C-alpha positions, -999 to +999 in steps of 0.1 A: +005+004+000+017+031-009+017+061+018+019+093+003+040+118+029+049+159+026+089+155+038+113+147+016+155+155+015+167+185-002+204+190-013+210+224-024+234+231-052+269+249-047+280+272-069+315+277-083+334+295-104+338+340-107+310+359-112+300+367-149+320+398-157+354+393-139+385+381-154+396+348-151+409+334-119+443+318-120+437+287-097+466+274-072+471+240-066+460+247-035+426+261-047+420+229-073+424+205-039+397+229-021+373+225-050+383+187-052+372+191-018+343+206-017+328+183-051+333+158-029+314+167+000+288+176-030+290+144-041+289+128-004+258+147+007+240+137-024+247+098-018+238+106+017+206+116+008+194+091-016+210+070+014+186+087+040+158+084+015+164+047+003+160+035+042+133+051+048+113+045+021+105+014-003+100+015-038+061+018-028+066+050-008+063+030+024+082+038+055+106+009+062+090+009+103+059+001+083+030+023+101+027+034+140+013+010+166+015+038+195-015+055+180+003+082+163-012+093+133-003+079+096-003+091+065-032+086+041-030+054+018-027+061-019-036+034-043-059+015-028-082-005-049-113-028-033-125-051-056-162-060-055-167-099-067-201-094-082-226-068-096-232-034-092-261-025-065-255-054-041-243-058-013-207-061-011-208-034-042-231-006-016-207-018+014-175-011-005-185+020-020-197+034+013-165+023+032-144+039+003-166+071+006-159+073+045-119+067+038-118+095+014-137+117+034-118+113+064-090+113+046-078+081+055-073+071+022-067+093-012-088+084-044-096+048-034-113+028-063-141+007-063-143-023-092-166-047-096-154-084-111-185-105-114-187-142-120-193-178-102-213-162-073-179-144-063-152-170-068-137-152-098-131-124-081-117-147-048-096-164-078-082-131-086-073-117-054-053-150-042-036-145-079-025-112-066+000-121-043+020-095-026-004-068-038-007-046-008-026-020-029-055-048-041-086-057-010-114-073-016-153-070-001-168-100+008-192-119+030-206-159+035-214-158+001-181-164-011-175-186+011-204-210+002-198-204-036-161-215-032-174-249-021-198-251-047-184-240-075-156-260-065-134-231-069-092-237-066-088-205-044-104-205-009-108-175+014-085-190+040-056-187+012-065-142+019-049-118+045-080-113+065-086-077+075-119-069+090-150-080+093-169-050+088-208-059+097-236-080+100-272-075+090-299-099+094-315-112+058-354-102+054-382-121+033-396-099+005-418-101-027-432-071-045-462-044-039-487-071-065-474-105-047-501-124-031-486-123-001-496-101+024-478-117+059-451-145+063-481-168+074-496-163+040-466-172+020-453-200+047-491-220+040-485-213+005-455-225+007-461-253+024-490-267-002-466-271-027-426-260-020-417-267-055-440-248-068-428-212-055-394-200-062-376-181-042-347-160-051-318-149-039-287-124-048-260-159-036-247-189-052-259-223-029-243-219-002-240-181+003-266-161+026-296-158+008-296-198-004-287-207+032-316-186+048-342-200+029-334-232+034-337-231+070-365-213+070-381-245+051-367-264+080-379-245+106-417-245+093-415-281+081-407-283+047-382-309+028-350-285+021-344-307-013-375-294-033-370-257-024-368-243-061-341-216-054-333-194-082-299-179-078-285-142-085-252-130-093-259-101-064-289-079-049-283-056-082-296-088-106-323-095-077-337-063-077-354-067-109-365-103-100-388-088-069-401-059-086-412-077-116-427-102-097-411-129-111-402-149-082-430-161-049-407-143-027-373-132-020-345-139+009-316-112+015-300-085+028-327-051+034-304-031+038-299-032-001-329-025-012-341+004+014-352+027-011-378+001-029-388-006+011-396+027+018-412+037-019-433+006-011-423-016-044-407-039-020-427-052+008-409-071+038-431-099+056-401-104+081-370-101+088-341-131+103-320-108+129-327-115+168-344-081+170-366-059+145-352-041+121-347-002+121-364+019+097-384-019+083-416-020+091-419-063+097-424-083+125-389-106+132-395-146+124-397-154+161-424-126+163-444-148+138-439-177+154-408-194+135-380-207+157-351-191+136-324-165+139-301-161+107-273-135+100-251-126+074-216-103+080-197-085+056-155-079+055-125-071+038-094-092+024-064-088+010-042-111-016-022-137+007+021-132+014+016-093+015+042-077+042+036-073+074+040-032+074+012-033+040-011-059+064-006-034+094-015+000+074-044-010+058-061-027+095-049+006+109-068+023+084-095+003+091-097+010+124-102+047+121-126+042+097-147+024+121-141+046+146-149+077+131-184+097+127-192+091+089-190+052+092-214+052+123-236+072+101-230+048+073-242+017+100-272+033+104-281+047+065-280+008+056-291-003+085-261-027+093-251-034+127-216-028+137-197-061+136-157-051+134-131-075+143-095-074+124-065-098+118-057-127+139-094-122+154-111-119+120-087-149+107-100-170+133-134-165+128-130-171+091-117-201+096-147-211+117-173-200+090-156-217+059-160-250+083-190-250+096-202-238+057-183-267+045-201-292+064-233-273+057-232-279+023-215-313+023-248-324+042-266-311+013-251-328-013-236-291-029-202-293-017 
């Protein structure tokens, strides 16, 4: 990760010889020796300046000692690129762009770039991040969906190969229908679903194994439906799922409500229930537990870097994300998008990822999907 800085080493030039218009001066051997001595000093000064810059700053512009761990201010990150492994408009995309805005607004990063690399439930992006070994300027926004997709898509790359930086947020899932849906309550939907599970299509913005798939499968089990009979339709992110919900092309959708708040507030999407422990602020819908369905389910999102980055790069990225998390701007973003703060970093996030990877692998193996 490139760090911008304002300090530099300057060597002033030394002028020799007579002023313009003065007669030439006949130099004695002593004067010649003095000139040679001054020239040698100038060369030594330049060499010392170069050595000083080389010792204090590597090729990427970082300080050799890495970022301060004592709480001192560090320069903003420069050259940061955040990859979103699915289409624009989805949860990963929304989270990445919110984070990039806060990083820039708080002067924690200079012109951070967000770009999309969609495909195969996020595993195209996963392969890219794993193959960018040692690149401290690249990060990827990811979550539970990429964990599952790495198994269901038989990806050779795994999240456990990446460098974990931070888990950012959690959010409950939401059971949603279009405003034209015949289902007005979660009870209406469940009763119809039980009659013929395969007839009612369920849409989600993740591949099998992702949160939008795991939620309806667990919901089916909670209400007494055989999960193997659920007709799940996978979309590559919330951006692709949205028109299917609004167009009433699905029986219902399961996804994070935060991606669709504008449509929910406008009435284009109706939320029948949310899957968190408590009601979701700003969404007028009961929880599944309130509706006598014994299920609590939450999704999470975080950010990782390629494998093999330097300790200095890793520490600089984590330090910057910590400052972002502490900012008022990030707290406002959490409120705006109805996200729950779930911030952990470094080794703690690494342990969490390892545990999630094992849990998802076990579930998908039982379903015959891994």
